C-alpha positions in Angstrom: 14.9 20.7 -29.4 11.6 20.1 -27.5 12.0 19.1 -23.9 9.5 17.4 -21.7 9.4 17.1 -17.9 9.4 13.4 -17.0 9.3 11.5 -13.7 11.1 8.3 -14.6 10.4 5.8 -11.8 9.0 5.7 -8.4 6.9 3.5 -6.1 3.5 4.6 -7.1 0.9 5.0 -4.3 0.8 1.6 -2.8 3.5 -0.5 -4.6 6.7 -1.0 -2.6 10.0 -1.9 -4.2 12.1 -3.0 -1.2 11.0 -5.7 1.4 12.0 -6.8 4.8 9.6 -9.6 5.5 9.8 -13.3 5.1 7.9 -13.6 1.8 8.2 -12.0 -1.6 5.5 -9.5 -2.6 4.2 -6.1 -1.6 4.8 -4.8 1.8 1.8 -5.8 4.0 2.7 -4.4 7.4 5.0 -5.7 10.1 5.3 -9.4 9.9 4.4 -11.1 13.2 4.9 -14.6 12.1 3.1 -17.8 11.1 0.2 -19.1 13.1 1.2 -22.0 15.3 -1.1 -24.9 14.2 -2.5 -27.4 16.8 -5.8 -28.6 15.4 -8.3 -28.3 12.6 -5.8 -27.5 9.8 -5.2 -23.9 11.1 -2.6 -22.1 9.0 -1.7 -18.5 7.9 0.6 -15.6 8.2 -0.1 -12.6 10.5 0.9 -9.0 10.0 0.2 -5.8 12.0 -1.1 -3.1 9.7 -1.4 -0.4 12.3 -2.3 0.0 16.1 -5.5 -2.1 15.9 -5.6 -3.9 12.6 -4.2 -7.4 11.8 -3.8 -8.7 8.2 -4.2 -12.5 8.0 -2.9 -14.0 4.7 -3.3 -17.6 3.4 -5.6 -18.4 6.3 -7.1 -21.9 6.5 -9.3 -23.6 9.1 -11.6 -26.6 8.5 -14.6 -25.1 10.2 -15.3 -28.1 12.4 -14.9 -26.5 15.9 -18.1 -26.2 17.9 -17.8 -22.8 19.3 -14.7 -21.3 17.7 -13.7 -17.6 17.3 -10.9 -15.3 16.5 -9.7 -14.7 20.1 -7.2 -12.4 21.7 -6.1 -11.5 25.3 -3.5 -10.2 27.7 -3.0 -13.4 29.8 0.2 -15.3 29.4 -1.3 -17.8 27.1 -4.7 -18.3 25.3 -7.5 -19.3 27.6 -11.0 -18.3 28.8 -9.7 -14.9 29.8 -9.8 -13.2 26.4 -12.2 -11.6 24.0 -13.7 -12.2 20.6 -12.1 -10.4 17.6 -14.8 -9.8 15.0 -14.3 -11.5 11.6 -13.5 -9.8 8.3 -17.2 -8.8 8.1 -17.2 -7.2 11.5 -19.4 -10.1 12.8 -18.9 -12.2 16.0 -20.4 -15.4 14.6 -18.8 -18.8 15.0 -16.1 -19.3 12.5 -17.0 -21.1 9.3 -14.5 -22.9 7.0 -11.6 -20.9 5.5 -9.3 -22.0 2.8 -6.3 -19.9 1.8 -8.1 -16.6 2.5 -6.7 -13.1 3.0 -8.5 -10.5 5.1 -8.1 -8.0 7.9 -9.4 -8.0 11.4 -9.9 -5.0 13.6 -9.6 -5.3 17.4 -12.8 -4.3 19.1 -13.5 -1.5 21.6 -10.4 0.6 20.6 -8.1 -2.1 21.8 -4.6 -2.0 20.4 -2.2 -4.7 19.4 0.1 -3.5 22.1 -2.6 -4.3 24.7 -2.7 -8.0 24.0 -0.1 -10.8 24.3 -1.5 -13.2 21.8 -4.0 -13.8 19.0 -5.6 -17.3 18.6 -8.2 -19.4 16.9 -10.0 -20.6 20.1 -12.9 -22.9 20.9 -14.8 -21.5 23.9 -16.9 -24.7 24.5 -13.9 -27.1 24.7 -11.3 -24.4 25.8 -8.9 -25.6 23.2 -6.6 -23.5 21.2 -6.5 -24.6 17.5 -3.8 -22.1 16.5 -2.1 -19.0 17.9 0.6 -16.4 17.6 2.3 -14.4 20.3 2.9 -10.7 20.1 6.7 -9.9 20.6 7.6 -7.9 23.7 8.2 -4.3 23.0 6.4 -4.6 19.7 5.7 -1.2 17.9 2.9 -1.3 15.2 3.4 0.6 11.9 2.2 4.2 11.7 0.0 6.0 9.4 1.5 6.3 5.9 1.4 9.7 4.2 1.2 9.4 0.4 1.3 12.9 -1.1 -1.1 15.6 -2.2 -4.1 15.0 -4.6 -4.0 17.8 -7.2 -5.9 17.9 -10.5 -5.5 20.2 -13.5 -9.4 20.6 -13.7 -12.4 20.9 -11.4 -10.4 22.7 -8.7 -9.2 19.4 -7.0 -6.7 19.9 -4.2 -5.9 18.2 -0.9 -3.4 19.0 1.9 -2.3 15.4 1.9 -3.6 11.8 1.4 -3.0 9.3 4.3 -3.3 5.5 4.4 -4.8 4.8 7.8 -4.9 1.1 7.5 -5.5 -1.7 5.1 -8.9 -0.5 4.1 -9.1 3.2 4.8 -7.8 6.3 3.0 -8.0 9.8 4.4 -8.2 12.9 2.2 -7.2 16.0 4.3 -8.7 19.3 3.3 -10.3 17.9 0.2 -11.7 20.4 -2.4 -13.5 19.5 -5.6 -16.1 21.7 -7.6 -18.5 18.8 -8.3 -19.1 19.8 -11.9 -18.1 16.4 -13.6 -21.3 14.5 -14.1 -19.9 11.0 -13.6 -16.9 11.4 -11.3 -16.2 8.9 -8.6 -13.5 7.9 -6.1 -11.8 5.1 -8.1 -9.1 2.5 -7.6 -7.6 -0.3 -9.6 -4.4 -2.0 -10.8 -1.9 -1.1 -13.3 0.6 1.7 -14.0 -1.9 4.5 -14.1 -5.7 5.2 -13.5 -7.9 3.9 -16.3 -11.6 3.2 -16.7 -11.1 -0.4 -15.6 -11.4 -0.5 -11.8 -14.0 -0.2 -9.1 -15.8 2.6 -7.1 -14.8 3.5 -3.6 -17.9 4.7 -1.7 -17.9 8.2 -0.5 -17.4 9.2 3.2 -21.2 8.2 3.8 -21.0 4.9 2.0 -22.8 6.1 -1.1 -22.0 5.1 -4.7 -23.5 8.2 -6.3 -21.4 10.6 -8.5 -19.3 12.9 -6.3 -20.8 16.1 -4.9 -18.8 19.3 -4.4 -16.3 19.5 -1.4 -14.7 22.6 0.2 -11.7 22.0 2.4 -13.2 18.9 4.0 -11.3 16.0 5.6 -12.9 12.7 4.8 -12.2 9.1 5.3 -13.0 6.5 2.6 -13.2 2.8 3.1 -12.5 0.2 0.3 -15.6 -1.9 -0.3 -16.1 -5.6 0.5 -12.9 -7.5 1.3 -10.7 -5.2 -0.8 -7.5 -3.9 0.8 -4.8 -1.5 -0.3 -2.5 -4.4 -0.9 -4.6 -5.4 -3.9 -4.6 -2.0 -5.7 -1.9 0.1 -7.4 -3.6 3.6 -7.6 -6.3 5.8 -6.2 -8.0 8.4 -8.5 -10.9 10.8 -9.0 -12.1 9.5 -12.3 -14.8 10.9 -14.7 -16.5 8.1 -16.5 -18.3 10.4 -18.9 -15.0 11.7 -20.4 -12.9 8.7 -19.4 -10.5 11.1 -17.8 -8.4 10.8 -14.6 -9.2 14.2 -13.0 -6.6 13.7 -10.1 -4.5 11.1 -8.4 -1.7 11.3 -5.8 1.5 12.5 -7.4 4.6 11.6 -5.4 6.7 14.6 -6.5 7.5 15.9 -3.0 9.8 13.3 -1.4 11.6 14.7 1.6 15.2 14.1 0.4 16.3 15.6 -2.9 19.7 16.1 -4.7 20.2 18.2 -7.8 22.8 16.2 -9.8 22.6 18.4 -12.9 20.7 21.5 -13.9 18.3 19.3 -15.8 18.4 16.3 -13.6 17.1 15.7 -10.0 16.9 12.6 -7.8 14.6 12.4 -4.7 14.1 9.6 -2.2 12.1 8.6 0.9 12.6 5.8 3.4 9.4 4.6 5.1 9.7 1.4 7.2 11.2 -1.2 5.0 10.4 0.7 1.7 12.7 3.0 -0.2 11.1 5.1 -2.8 13.3 6.7 -5.5 12.2 9.2 -8.0 13.9 10.8 -11.0 12.8 14.1 -12.5 14.4 15.9 -15.4 14.2 17.8 -18.7 14.6 15.0 -21.3 14.8 15.4 -25.0 13.0 12.9 -27.3 16.4 11.5 -28.3 17.9 11.5 -24.8 17.6 9.4 -21.7 18.5 9.7 -18.0 19.5 7.1 -15.5 20.3 6.4 -11.9 21.7 3.3 -10.2 23.5 1.7 -7.3 27.3 1.4 -7.6 28.9 -1.9 -8.3 31.2 -1.2 -5.4 30.3 -0.6 -1.7 33.1 2.0 -1.2 33.4 3.9 -4.5 31.6 4.8 -7.7 31.8 1.9 -10.1 29.9 1.2 -13.3 30.9 -2.5 -13.6 28.4 -4.5 -11.5 26.1 -1.5 -11.0 22.2 -1.9 -11.0 20.9 1.0 -13.2 17.4 2.2 -14.2 17.4 4.0 -17.6 14.4 6.2 -18.3 13.3 7.8 -21.6 10.4 9.1 -23.6 8.8 7.4 -26.6 6.2 9.6 -28.0 3.9 10.5 -25.1 4.9 7.5 -22.9 7.6 7.2 -20.4 9.6 4.0 -19.8 12.1 2.9 -17.3 14.3 -0.2 -17.8 16.5 -1.9 -15.3 20.0 -3.1 -16.3 23.0 -4.8 -14.6 26.2 -3.3 -16.0 28.6 -6.2 -16.8 31.0 -4.5 -19.3 32.2 -1.0 -20.6 31.8 0.0 -24.2 34.0 2.8 -25.7 32.3 5.8 -27.3 33.2 6.4 -30.9 33.0 10.1 -31.9 32.4 10.8 -35.6 33.6 14.2 -36.8 
């Protein structure tokens, strides 16, 4: 029998399977709350991505304020004693109209979210607050998220680790690549795995040229325009001449691991509100492996269990989710 090594299911790169925030969808950071709306149709949800970055989702503002800015401060409530927070383009212009927009804001001058008591949409000329949200006392922002290593089978690609610094920046630690692929780029997109449909991530200098060679360099990449990690599923070094994924982070080094069988291993990691589960095993073409949550809180029980069943079909791997509602006897034919 031919056996293949197969990782059945895991949270790949940026996708999170377990949530602890008010809305459904991918994990976006620590949820601070909804903007309090007072004037000019201000609305939106606010998340803390890291020490100095806010993610604003579904943001609306009618744009009719005379001298209105994103505004933050350490006073007890919004007022003249505060500072402008640059917009999503890094500008400090008077705010224009927004309708249901998602974007990130970075606090200026190395200020941290823990340094402020509130964030507001504030009109300096009239000294009116159009909308605001208060930072909870004792608030602790999310930390840097370590993804995994980036290792390729060709072109000598290696890294010590890959870190998500915030909603827009990815750091490759001790990155090495021989530079021999003619049309290789840092590449991101959506879907189960890296493909030619996606978009280029500029290099550490902001250039869009094919990648040069690297030797044990730590570099920081920034997603272009208004793109954030919450809109992508994978990061890759992709060669557009051969249409080949040269390397992408492979999450096979989760910190917790249990060998359930000589050919079957389960690993897991808890990061904030996210639980990542990975199965690895030697699976024949006519076999499957599965793992699930018991139907009982105090013992192993199949009835009521939530189970993922993983298998190989040709060269593709699949994982299907099932709720066990009944037992079926096994008939052995001699």
